[in-house]
PDB file of N, CA, C and O in Angstrom, chain B, residues numbered from 101:
ATOM      1  N   UNK B 101    -178.511 -24.477  25.960  1.00  0.00           N
ATOM      2  CA  UNK B 101    -178.002 -23.457  25.067  1.00  0.00           C
ATOM      3  C   UNK B 101    -176.796 -22.793  25.703  1.00  0.00           C
ATOM      4  O   UNK B 101    -176.878 -22.198  26.778  1.00  0.00           O
ATOM      5  N   UNK B 102    -175.691 -22.910  25.018  1.00  0.00           N
ATOM      6  CA  UNK B 102    -174.474 -22.295  25.523  1.00  0.00           C
ATOM      7  C   UNK B 102    -174.284 -20.904  24.954  1.00  0.00           C
ATOM      8  O   UNK B 102    -175.130 -20.386  24.224  1.00  0.00           O
ATOM      9  N   UNK B 103    -173.183 -20.326  25.296  1.00  0.00           N
ATOM     10  CA  UNK B 103    -172.871 -18.963  24.849  1.00  0.00           C
ATOM     11  C   UNK B 103    -172.430 -18.952  23.388  1.00  0.00           C
ATOM     12  O   UNK B 103    -172.333 -17.885  22.782  1.00  0.00           O
ATOM     13  N   UNK B 104    -172.165 -20.114  22.822  1.00  0.00           N
ATOM     14  CA  UNK B 104    -171.652 -20.183  21.468  1.00  0.00           C
ATOM     15  C   UNK B 104    -172.720 -20.220  20.396  1.00  0.00           C
ATOM     16  O   UNK B 104    -172.390 -20.380  19.221  1.00  0.00           O
ATOM     17  N   UNK B 105    -173.990 -20.079  20.753  1.00  0.00           N
ATOM     18  CA  UNK B 105    -175.039 -20.159  19.737  1.00  0.00           C
ATOM     19  C   UNK B 105    -175.052 -18.890  18.886  1.00  0.00           C
ATOM     20  O   UNK B 105    -174.751 -17.805  19.386  1.00  0.00           O
ATOM     21  N   UNK B 106    -175.391 -19.017  17.626  1.00  0.00           N
ATOM     22  CA  UNK B 106    -175.362 -17.863  16.703  1.00  0.00           C
ATOM     23  C   UNK B 106    -176.310 -16.736  17.108  1.00  0.00           C
ATOM     24  O   UNK B 106    -176.009 -15.567  16.865  1.00  0.00           O
ATOM     25  N   UNK B 107    -177.436 -17.058  17.713  1.00  0.00           N
ATOM     26  CA  UNK B 107    -178.394 -16.006  18.093  1.00  0.00           C
ATOM     27  C   UNK B 107    -177.800 -15.085  19.166  1.00  0.00           C
ATOM     28  O   UNK B 107    -178.058 -13.882  19.165  1.00  0.00           O
ATOM     29  N   UNK B 108    -177.004 -15.656  20.080  1.00  0.00           N
ATOM     30  CA  UNK B 108    -176.348 -14.825  21.105  1.00  0.00           C
ATOM     31  C   UNK B 108    -175.330 -13.884  20.473  1.00  0.00           C
ATOM     32  O   UNK B 108    -175.237 -12.719  20.857  1.00  0.00           O
ATOM     33  N   UNK B 109    -174.567 -14.388  19.502  1.00  0.00           N
ATOM     34  CA  UNK B 109    -173.566 -13.546  18.839  1.00  0.00           C
ATOM     35  C   UNK B 109    -174.235 -12.429  18.048  1.00  0.00           C
ATOM     36  O   UNK B 109    -173.715 -11.313  18.015  1.00  0.00           O
ATOM     37  N   UNK B 110    -175.370 -12.697  17.411  1.00  0.00           N
ATOM     38  CA  UNK B 110    -176.084 -11.655  16.679  1.00  0.00           C
ATOM     39  C   UNK B 110    -176.610 -10.571  17.618  1.00  0.00           C
ATOM     40  O   UNK B 110    -176.561  -9.387  17.286  1.00  0.00           O
ATOM     41  N   UNK B 111    -177.103 -10.963  18.770  1.00  0.00           N
ATOM     42  CA  UNK B 111    -177.579  -9.985  19.753  1.00  0.00           C
ATOM     43  C   UNK B 111    -176.423  -9.132  20.265  1.00  0.00           C
ATOM     44  O   UNK B 111    -176.559  -7.916  20.396  1.00  0.00           O
ATOM     45  N   UNK B 112    -175.298  -9.757  20.550  1.00  0.00           N
ATOM     46  CA  UNK B 112    -174.118  -9.011  21.020  1.00  0.00           C
ATOM     47  C   UNK B 112    -173.647  -8.046  19.939  1.00  0.00           C
ATOM     48  O   UNK B 112    -173.316  -6.898  20.237  1.00  0.00           O
ATOM     49  N   UNK B 113    -173.613  -8.499  18.681  1.00  0.00           N
ATOM     50  CA  UNK B 113    -173.202  -7.640  17.574  1.00  0.00           C
ATOM     51  C   UNK B 113    -174.146  -6.453  17.424  1.00  0.00           C
ATOM     52  O   UNK B 113    -173.695  -5.329  17.205  1.00  0.00           O
ATOM     53  N   UNK B 114    -175.437  -6.689  17.539  1.00  0.00           N
ATOM     54  CA  UNK B 114    -176.427  -5.616  17.442  1.00  0.00           C
ATOM     55  C   UNK B 114    -176.235  -4.584  18.556  1.00  0.00           C
ATOM     56  O   UNK B 114    -176.312  -3.381  18.305  1.00  0.00           O
ATOM     57  N   UNK B 115    -175.990  -5.041  19.765  1.00  0.00           N
ATOM     58  CA  UNK B 115    -175.778  -4.124  20.892  1.00  0.00           C
ATOM     59  C   UNK B 115    -174.509  -3.302  20.681  1.00  0.00           C
ATOM     60  O   UNK B 115    -174.502  -2.098  20.939  1.00  0.00           O
ATOM     61  N   UNK B 116    -173.443  -3.936  20.216  1.00  0.00           N
ATOM     62  CA  UNK B 116    -172.185  -3.213  19.977  1.00  0.00           C
ATOM     63  C   UNK B 116    -172.367  -2.164  18.892  1.00  0.00           C
ATOM     64  O   UNK B 116    -171.870  -1.046  19.025  1.00  0.00           O
ATOM     65  N   UNK B 117    -173.081  -2.512  17.806  1.00  0.00           N
ATOM     66  CA  UNK B 117    -173.326  -1.549  16.727  1.00  0.00           C
ATOM     67  C   UNK B 117    -174.181  -0.392  17.232  1.00  0.00           C
ATOM     68  O   UNK B 117    -173.937   0.757  16.863  1.00  0.00           O
ATOM     69  N   UNK B 118    -175.166  -0.669  18.059  1.00  0.00           N
ATOM     70  CA  UNK B 118    -175.998   0.402  18.603  1.00  0.00           C
ATOM     71  C   UNK B 118    -175.207   1.319  19.532  1.00  0.00           C
ATOM     72  O   UNK B 118    -175.445   2.526  19.560  1.00  0.00           O
ATOM     73  N   UNK B 119    -174.277   0.759  20.287  1.00  0.00           N
ATOM     74  CA  UNK B 119    -173.496   1.581  21.224  1.00  0.00           C
ATOM     75  C   UNK B 119    -172.467   2.430  20.484  1.00  0.00           C
ATOM     76  O   UNK B 119    -172.383   3.638  20.710  1.00  0.00           O
ATOM     77  N   UNK B 120    -171.686   1.809  19.604  1.00  0.00           N
ATOM     78  CA  UNK B 120    -170.562   2.519  18.980  1.00  0.00           C
ATOM     79  C   UNK B 120    -170.910   3.134  17.630  1.00  0.00           C
ATOM     80  O   UNK B 120    -170.347   4.170  17.274  1.00  0.00           O
ATOM     81  N   UNK B 121    -171.799   2.543  16.887  1.00  0.00           N
ATOM     82  CA  UNK B 121    -172.105   3.034  15.547  1.00  0.00           C
ATOM     83  C   UNK B 121    -171.153   2.412  14.532  1.00  0.00           C
ATOM     84  O   UNK B 121    -170.038   2.013  14.866  1.00  0.00           O
ATOM     85  N   UNK B 122    -171.613   2.341  13.300  1.00  0.00           N
ATOM     86  CA  UNK B 122    -170.826   1.663  12.265  1.00  0.00           C
ATOM     87  C   UNK B 122    -169.575   2.452  11.882  1.00  0.00           C
ATOM     88  O   UNK B 122    -168.545   1.853  11.574  1.00  0.00           O
ATOM     89  N   UNK B 123    -169.645   3.769  11.895  1.00  0.00           N
ATOM     90  CA  UNK B 123    -168.497   4.583  11.504  1.00  0.00           C
ATOM     91  C   UNK B 123    -167.336   4.414  12.493  1.00  0.00           C
ATOM     92  O   UNK B 123    -166.180   4.282  12.092  1.00  0.00           O
ATOM     93  N   UNK B 124    -167.659   4.422  13.765  1.00  0.00           N
ATOM     94  CA  UNK B 124    -166.619   4.262  14.778  1.00  0.00           C
ATOM     95  C   UNK B 124    -166.054   2.845  14.745  1.00  0.00           C
ATOM     96  O   UNK B 124    -164.851   2.661  14.935  1.00  0.00           O
ATOM     97  N   UNK B 125    -166.897   1.843  14.508  1.00  0.00           N
ATOM     98  CA  UNK B 125    -166.414   0.465  14.408  1.00  0.00           C
ATOM     99  C   UNK B 125    -165.482   0.288  13.216  1.00  0.00           C
ATOM    100  O   UNK B 125    -164.506  -0.459  13.290  1.00  0.00           O
ATOM    101  N   UNK B 126    -165.791   0.990  12.092  1.00  0.00           N
ATOM    102  CA  UNK B 126    -164.913   0.928  10.917  1.00  0.00           C
ATOM    103  C   UNK B 126    -163.543   1.518  11.260  1.00  0.00           C
ATOM    104  O   UNK B 126    -162.513   0.954  10.889  1.00  0.00           O
ATOM    105  N   UNK B 127    -163.530   2.645  11.963  1.00  0.00           N
ATOM    106  CA  UNK B 127    -162.264   3.264  12.352  1.00  0.00           C
ATOM    107  C   UNK B 127    -161.476   2.369  13.311  1.00  0.00           C
ATOM    108  O   UNK B 127    -160.255   2.250  13.198  1.00  0.00           O
ATOM    109  N   UNK B 128    -162.171   1.751  14.237  1.00  0.00           N
ATOM    110  CA  UNK B 128    -161.509   0.841  15.186  1.00  0.00           C
ATOM    111  C   UNK B 128    -160.910  -0.339  14.437  1.00  0.00           C
ATOM    112  O   UNK B 128    -159.790  -0.760  14.728  1.00  0.00           O
ATOM    113  N   UNK B 129    -161.661  -0.878  13.460  1.00  0.00           N
ATOM    114  CA  UNK B 129    -161.167  -2.004  12.672  1.00  0.00           C
ATOM    115  C   UNK B 129    -159.936  -1.656  11.859  1.00  0.00           C
ATOM    116  O   UNK B 129    -158.989  -2.441  11.806  1.00  0.00           O
ATOM    117  N   UNK B 130    -159.932  -0.497  11.229  1.00  0.00           N
ATOM    118  CA  UNK B 130    -158.765  -0.101  10.429  1.00  0.00           C
ATOM    119  C   UNK B 130    -157.565   0.197  11.326  1.00  0.00           C
ATOM    120  O   UNK B 130    -156.430  -0.111  10.961  1.00  0.00           O
ATOM    121  N   UNK B 131    -157.804   0.796  12.500  1.00  0.00           N
ATOM    122  CA  UNK B 131    -156.714   1.042  13.438  1.00  0.00           C
ATOM    123  C   UNK B 131    -156.116  -0.268  13.945  1.00  0.00           C
ATOM    124  O   UNK B 131    -154.899  -0.402  14.071  1.00  0.00           O
ATOM    125  N   UNK B 132    -156.983  -1.225  14.233  1.00  0.00           N
ATOM    126  CA  UNK B 132    -156.515  -2.527  14.697  1.00  0.00           C
ATOM    127  C   UNK B 132    -155.734  -3.245  13.600  1.00  0.00           C
ATOM    128  O   UNK B 132    -154.709  -3.870  13.872  1.00  0.00           O
ATOM    129  N   UNK B 133    -156.218  -3.156  12.358  1.00  0.00           N
ATOM    130  CA  UNK B 133    -155.515  -3.785  11.237  1.00  0.00           C
ATOM    131  C   UNK B 133    -154.145  -3.182  11.015  1.00  0.00           C
ATOM    132  O   UNK B 133    -153.186  -3.915  10.770  1.00  0.00           O
ATOM    133  N   UNK B 134    -154.026  -1.868  11.093  1.00  0.00           N
ATOM    134  CA  UNK B 134    -152.722  -1.228  10.906  1.00  0.00           C
ATOM    135  C   UNK B 134    -151.780  -1.542  12.073  1.00  0.00           C
ATOM    136  O   UNK B 134    -150.567  -1.638  11.889  1.00  0.00           O
ATOM    137  N   UNK B 135    -152.340  -1.700  13.262  1.00  0.00           N
ATOM    138  CA  UNK B 135    -151.501  -2.069  14.409  1.00  0.00           C
ATOM    139  C   UNK B 135    -150.953  -3.479  14.254  1.00  0.00           C
ATOM    140  O   UNK B 135    -149.791  -3.732  14.573  1.00  0.00           O
ATOM    141  N   UNK B 136    -151.780  -4.397  13.766  1.00  0.00           N
ATOM    142  CA  UNK B 136    -151.319  -5.775  13.549  1.00  0.00           C
ATOM    143  C   UNK B 136    -150.265  -5.804  12.455  1.00  0.00           C
ATOM    144  O   UNK B 136    -149.267  -6.515  12.575  1.00  0.00           O
ATOM    145  N   UNK B 137    -150.474  -5.038  11.385  1.00  0.00           N
ATOM    146  CA  UNK B 137    -149.497  -4.979  10.293  1.00  0.00           C
ATOM    147  C   UNK B 137    -148.168  -4.404  10.798  1.00  0.00           C
ATOM    148  O   UNK B 137    -147.101  -4.914  10.458  1.00  0.00           O
ATOM    149  N   UNK B 138    -148.233  -3.357  11.598  1.00  0.00           N
ATOM    150  CA  UNK B 138    -147.011  -2.782  12.168  1.00  0.00           C
ATOM    151  C   UNK B 138    -146.302  -3.759  13.082  1.00  0.00           C
ATOM    152  O   UNK B 138    -145.072  -3.813  13.098  1.00  0.00           O
ATOM    153  N   UNK B 139    -147.059  -4.531  13.842  1.00  0.00           N
ATOM    154  CA  UNK B 139    -146.461  -5.536  14.717  1.00  0.00           C
ATOM    155  C   UNK B 139    -145.756  -6.607  13.903  1.00  0.00           C
ATOM    156  O   UNK B 139    -144.643  -7.007  14.245  1.00  0.00           O
ATOM    157  N   UNK B 140    -146.381  -7.079  12.833  1.00  0.00           N
ATOM    158  CA  UNK B 140    -145.763  -8.103  11.980  1.00  0.00           C
ATOM    159  C   UNK B 140    -144.487  -7.563  11.328  1.00  0.00           C
ATOM    160  O   UNK B 140    -143.480  -8.268  11.263  1.00  0.00           O
ATOM    161  N   UNK B 141    -144.522  -6.316  10.846  1.00  0.00           N
ATOM    162  CA  UNK B 141    -143.330  -5.715  10.248  1.00  0.00           C
ATOM    163  C   UNK B 141    -142.217  -5.573  11.278  1.00  0.00           C
ATOM    164  O   UNK B 141    -141.044  -5.786  10.971  1.00  0.00           O
ATOM    165  N   UNK B 142    -142.591  -5.214  12.494  1.00  0.00           N
ATOM    166  CA  UNK B 142    -141.596  -5.100  13.565  1.00  0.00           C
ATOM    167  C   UNK B 142    -140.978  -6.438  13.918  1.00  0.00           C
ATOM    168  O   UNK B 142    -139.786  -6.518  14.211  1.00  0.00           O
ATOM    169  N   UNK B 143    -141.782  -7.487  13.891  1.00  0.00           N
ATOM    170  CA  UNK B 143    -141.253  -8.823  14.167  1.00  0.00           C
ATOM    171  C   UNK B 143    -140.278  -9.252  13.077  1.00  0.00           C
ATOM    172  O   UNK B 143    -139.259  -9.877  13.373  1.00  0.00           O
ATOM    173  N   UNK B 144    -140.577  -8.925  11.816  1.00  0.00           N
ATOM    174  CA  UNK B 144    -139.669  -9.255  10.713  1.00  0.00           C
ATOM    175  C   UNK B 144    -138.365  -8.480  10.858  1.00  0.00           C
ATOM    176  O   UNK B 144    -137.283  -9.040  10.680  1.00  0.00           O
ATOM    177  N   UNK B 145    -138.464  -7.186  11.183  1.00  0.00           N
ATOM    178  CA  UNK B 145    -137.264  -6.367  11.367  1.00  0.00           C
ATOM    179  C   UNK B 145    -136.453  -6.857  12.559  1.00  0.00           C
ATOM    180  O   UNK B 145    -135.223  -6.887  12.507  1.00  0.00           O
ATOM    181  N   UNK B 146    -137.133  -7.237  13.621  1.00  0.00           N
ATOM    182  CA  UNK B 146    -136.446  -7.736  14.806  1.00  0.00           C
ATOM    183  C   UNK B 146    -135.721  -9.036  14.532  1.00  0.00           C
ATOM    184  O   UNK B 146    -134.630  -9.263  15.054  1.00  0.00           O
ATOM    185  N   UNK B 147    -136.315  -9.892  13.718  1.00  0.00           N
ATOM    186  CA  UNK B 147    -135.679 -11.172  13.389  1.00  0.00           C
ATOM    187  C   UNK B 147    -134.436 -10.945  12.543  1.00  0.00           C
ATOM    188  O   UNK B 147    -133.428 -11.622  12.743  1.00  0.00           O
ATOM    189  N   UNK B 148    -134.485 -10.007  11.598  1.00  0.00           N
ATOM    190  CA  UNK B 148    -133.304  -9.751  10.767  1.00  0.00           C
ATOM    191  C   UNK B 148    -132.220  -9.042  11.580  1.00  0.00           C
ATOM    192  O   UNK B 148    -131.033  -9.278  11.356  1.00  0.00           O
ATOM    193  N   UNK B 149    -132.611  -8.176  12.521  1.00  0.00           N
ATOM    194  CA  UNK B 149    -131.629  -7.523  13.384  1.00  0.00           C
ATOM    195  C   UNK B 149    -130.977  -8.528  14.332  1.00  0.00           C
ATOM    196  O   UNK B 149    -129.785  -8.428  14.624  1.00  0.00           O
ATOM    197  N   UNK B 150    -131.751  -9.485  14.807  1.00  0.00           N
ATOM    198  CA  UNK B 150    -131.217 -10.490  15.722  1.00  0.00           C
ATOM    199  C   UNK B 150    -130.186 -11.358  15.018  1.00  0.00           C
ATOM    200  O   UNK B 150    -129.201 -11.767  15.634  1.00  0.00           O
ATOM    201  N   UNK B 151    -130.396 -11.646  13.732  1.00  0.00           N
ATOM    202  CA  UNK B 151    -129.432 -12.437  12.978  1.00  0.00           C
ATOM    203  C   UNK B 151    -128.120 -11.674  12.807  1.00  0.00           C
ATOM    204  O   UNK B 151    -127.044 -12.271  12.839  1.00  0.00           O
ATOM    205  N   UNK B 152    -128.207 -10.365  12.626  1.00  0.00           N
ATOM    206  CA  UNK B 152    -127.005  -9.556  12.433  1.00  0.00           C
ATOM    207  C   UNK B 152    -126.241  -9.372  13.741  1.00  0.00           C
ATOM    208  O   UNK B 152    -125.021  -9.207  13.722  1.00  0.00           O
ATOM    209  N   UNK B 153    -126.939  -9.398  14.878  1.00  0.00           N
ATOM    210  CA  UNK B 153    -126.307  -9.152  16.172  1.00  0.00           C
ATOM    211  C   UNK B 153    -125.798 -10.411  16.851  1.00  0.00           C
ATOM    212  O   UNK B 153    -125.297 -10.335  17.973  1.00  0.00           O
ATOM    213  N   UNK B 154    -125.909 -11.568  16.206  1.00  0.00           N
ATOM    214  CA  UNK B 154    -125.464 -12.800  16.840  1.00  0.00           C
ATOM    215  C   UNK B 154    -123.956 -12.766  17.045  1.00  0.00           C
ATOM    216  O   UNK B 154    -123.220 -12.348  16.152  1.00  0.00           O
ATOM    217  N   UNK B 155    -123.492 -13.199  18.202  1.00  0.00           N
ATOM    218  CA  UNK B 155    -122.052 -13.236  18.422  1.00  0.00           C
ATOM    219  C   UNK B 155    -121.425 -14.351  17.590  1.00  0.00           C
ATOM    220  O   UNK B 155    -122.101 -15.319  17.240  1.00  0.00           O
ATOM    221  N   UNK B 156    -120.141 -14.222  17.272  1.00  0.00           N
ATOM    222  CA  UNK B 156    -119.492 -15.271  16.491  1.00  0.00           C
ATOM    223  C   UNK B 156    -119.383 -16.558  17.299  1.00  0.00           C
ATOM    224  O   UNK B 156    -119.452 -16.543  18.528  1.00  0.00           O
ATOM    225  N   UNK B 157    -119.215 -17.646  16.606  1.00  0.00           N
ATOM    226  CA  UNK B 157    -119.068 -18.944  17.248  1.00  0.00           C
ATOM    227  C   UNK B 157    -117.767 -18.939  18.047  1.00  0.00           C
ATOM    228  O   UNK B 157    -116.789 -18.314  17.637  1.00  0.00           O
ATOM    229  N   UNK B 158    -117.752 -19.634  19.185  1.00  0.00           N
ATOM    230  CA  UNK B 158    -116.570 -19.659  20.046  1.00  0.00           C
ATOM    231  C   UNK B 158    -115.349 -20.110  19.250  1.00  0.00           C
ATOM    232  O   UNK B 158    -115.401 -21.101  18.521  1.00  0.00           O
ATOM    233  N   UNK B 159    -114.271 -19.383  19.396  1.00  0.00           N
ATOM    234  CA  UNK B 159    -113.029 -19.722  18.717  1.00  0.00           C
ATOM    235  C   UNK B 159    -112.868 -19.004  17.392  1.00  0.00           C
ATOM    236  O   UNK B 159    -111.814 -19.116  16.765  1.00  0.00           O
ATOM    237  N   UNK B 160    -113.878 -18.270  16.944  1.00  0.00           N
ATOM    238  CA  UNK B 160    -113.791 -17.545  15.691  1.00  0.00           C
ATOM    239  C   UNK B 160    -113.768 -16.050  15.966  1.00  0.00           C
ATOM    240  O   UNK B 160    -114.409 -15.571  16.901  1.00  0.00           O
ATOM    241  N   UNK B 161    -113.037 -15.329  15.158  1.00  0.00           N
ATOM    242  CA  UNK B 161    -112.996 -13.878  15.270  1.00  0.00           C
ATOM    243  C   UNK B 161    -113.879 -13.313  14.185  1.00  0.00           C
ATOM    244  O   UNK B 161    -113.734 -13.659  13.012  1.00  0.00           O
ATOM    245  N   UNK B 162    -114.803 -12.433  14.574  1.00  0.00           N
ATOM    246  CA  UNK B 162    -115.770 -11.898  13.618  1.00  0.00           C
ATOM    247  C   UNK B 162    -115.119 -10.915  12.657  1.00  0.00           C
ATOM    248  O   UNK B 162    -115.439 -10.912  11.468  1.00  0.00           O
ATOM    249  N   UNK B 163    -114.214 -10.085  13.152  1.00  0.00           N
ATOM    250  CA  UNK B 163    -113.613  -9.066  12.313  1.00  0.00           C
ATOM    251  C   UNK B 163    -112.160  -8.903  12.740  1.00  0.00           C
ATOM    252  O   UNK B 163    -111.887  -8.457  13.855  1.00  0.00           O
ATOM    253  N   UNK B 164    -111.236  -9.258  11.872  1.00  0.00           N
ATOM    254  CA  UNK B 164    -109.815  -9.168  12.218  1.00  0.00           C
ATOM    255  C   UNK B 164    -109.366  -7.734  12.413  1.00  0.00           C
ATOM    256  O   UNK B 164    -108.415  -7.481  13.152  1.00  0.00           O
ATOM    257  N   UNK B 165    -110.036  -6.784  11.760  1.00  0.00           N
ATOM    258  CA  UNK B 165    -109.675  -5.380  11.917  1.00  0.00           C
ATOM    259  C   UNK B 165    -110.014  -4.878  13.313  1.00  0.00           C
ATOM    260  O   UNK B 165    -109.448  -3.886  13.771  1.00  0.00           O
ATOM    261  N   UNK B 166    -110.933  -5.555  13.992  1.00  0.00           N
ATOM    262  CA  UNK B 166    -111.321  -5.134  15.334  1.00  0.00           C
ATOM    263  C   UNK B 166    -110.219  -5.438  16.347  1.00  0.00           C
ATOM    264  O   UNK B 166    -110.125  -4.765  17.373  1.00  0.00           O
ATOM    265  N   UNK B 167    -109.393  -6.435  16.075  1.00  0.00           N
ATOM    266  CA  UNK B 167    -108.303  -6.778  16.982  1.00  0.00           C
ATOM    267  C   UNK B 167    -107.190  -5.752  16.811  1.00  0.00           C
ATOM    268  O   UNK B 167    -106.735  -5.503  15.695  1.00  0.00           O
ATOM    269  N   UNK B 168    -106.756  -5.162  17.906  1.00  0.00           N
ATOM    270  CA  UNK B 168    -105.674  -4.181  17.833  1.00  0.00           C
ATOM    271  C   UNK B 168    -104.420  -4.765  18.480  1.00  0.00           C
ATOM    272  O   UNK B 168    -104.430  -5.892  18.976  1.00  0.00           O
ATOM    273  N   UNK B 169    -103.352  -3.991  18.466  1.00  0.00           N
ATOM    274  CA  UNK B 169    -102.102  -4.484  19.041  1.00  0.00           C
ATOM    275  C   UNK B 169    -102.180  -4.579  20.565  1.00  0.00           C
ATOM    276  O   UNK B 169    -101.322  -5.208  21.183  1.00  0.00           O
ATOM    277  N   UNK B 170    -103.199  -3.963  21.182  1.00  0.00           N
ATOM    278  CA  UNK B 170    -103.368  -4.027  22.625  1.00  0.00           C
ATOM    279  C   UNK B 170    -104.099  -5.295  23.070  1.00  0.00           C
ATOM    280  O   UNK B 170    -104.171  -5.575  24.267  1.00  0.00           O
ATOM    281  N   UNK B 171    -104.641  -6.062  22.123  1.00  0.00           N
ATOM    282  CA  UNK B 171    -105.400  -7.258  22.446  1.00  0.00           C
ATOM    283  C   UNK B 171    -104.448  -8.411  22.733  1.00  0.00           C
ATOM    284  O   UNK B 171    -103.494  -8.645  21.992  1.00  0.00           O
ATOM    285  N   UNK B 172    -104.717  -9.119  23.807  1.00  0.00           N
ATOM    286  CA  UNK B 172    -103.908 -10.281  24.174  1.00  0.00           C
ATOM    287  C   UNK B 172    -104.715 -11.523  23.855  1.00  0.00           C
ATOM    288  O   UNK B 172    -105.842 -11.686  24.324  1.00  0.00           O
ATOM    289  N   UNK B 173    -104.126 -12.399  23.049  1.00  0.00           N
ATOM    290  CA  UNK B 173    -104.794 -13.638  22.675  1.00  0.00           C
ATOM    291  C   UNK B 173    -104.411 -14.717  23.695  1.00  0.00           C
ATOM    292  O   UNK B 173    -103.233 -15.036  23.857  1.00  0.00           O
ATOM    293  N   UNK B 174    -105.405 -15.269  24.371  1.00  0.00           N
ATOM    294  CA  UNK B 174    -105.152 -16.237  25.429  1.00  0.00           C
ATOM    295  C   UNK B 174    -106.021 -17.462  25.171  1.00  0.00           C
ATOM    296  O   UNK B 174    -107.149 -17.345  24.692  1.00  0.00           O
ATOM    297  N   UNK B 175    -105.488 -18.632  25.490  1.00  0.00           N
ATOM    298  CA  UNK B 175    -106.272 -19.851  25.386  1.00  0.00           C
ATOM    299  C   UNK B 175    -106.489 -20.371  26.794  1.00  0.00           C
ATOM    300  O   UNK B 175    -105.537 -20.521  27.560  1.00  0.00           O
ATOM    301  N   UNK B 176    -107.740 -20.647  27.136  1.00  0.00           N
ATOM    302  CA  UNK B 176    -108.067 -21.126  28.473  1.00  0.00           C
ATOM    303  C   UNK B 176    -107.784 -22.619  28.557  1.00  0.00           C
ATOM    304  O   UNK B 176    -108.091 -23.376  27.636  1.00  0.00           O
ATOM    305  N   UNK B 177    -107.192 -23.029  29.674  1.00  0.00           N
ATOM    306  CA  UNK B 177    -106.942 -24.456  29.926  1.00  0.00           C
ATOM    307  C   UNK B 177    -107.452 -24.787  31.312  1.00  0.00           C
ATOM    308  O   UNK B 177    -107.570 -23.909  32.167  1.00  0.00           O
ATOM    309  N   UNK B 178    -107.752 -26.050  31.530  1.00  0.00           N
ATOM    310  CA  UNK B 178    -108.221 -26.481  32.841  1.00  0.00           C
ATOM    311  C   UNK B 178    -107.049 -26.654  33.772  1.00  0.00           C
ATOM    312  O   UNK B 178    -105.967 -27.084  33.375  1.00  0.00           O
ATOM    313  N   UNK B 179    -107.292 -26.304  35.033  1.00  0.00           N
ATOM    314  CA  UNK B 179    -106.274 -26.450  36.049  1.00  0.00           C
ATOM    315  C   UNK B 179    -106.277 -27.891  36.543  1.00  0.00           C
ATOM    316  O   UNK B 179    -107.330 -28.444  36.859  1.00  0.00           O
ATOM    317  N   UNK B 180    -105.101 -28.493  36.608  1.00  0.00           N
ATOM    318  CA  UNK B 180    -105.050 -29.885  37.062  1.00  0.00           C
ATOM    319  C   UNK B 180    -104.617 -30.004  38.501  1.00  0.00           C
ATOM    320  O   UNK B 180    -104.526 -31.112  39.029  1.00  0.00           O
TER     321      UNK B 180
END
C-alpha cells in the first residue's frame, strides 16, 4: 500500500478539516483562487507590455520624431 491510496487521502482530509475547520478552509480556498486569478491577469498584462517594449529591428527607426538634429547617423563597417 502506497501513499496514493484513497483511504490515506481521506484520513489526511479529515485531519486537515478537524485542525482548520471548514470555514477557514473556505477562506483559504477563495484567497488562493483570487491569487491565482491575479497571477494570470498579471501574466497577460506582462505579455502585452513586453510586446510594446520590444526594441525595433536592427536598421529600423521606431519613431522619426525621436531623432533630433543632434543625432549622428553612422553605419558600422568592419576594419580590414
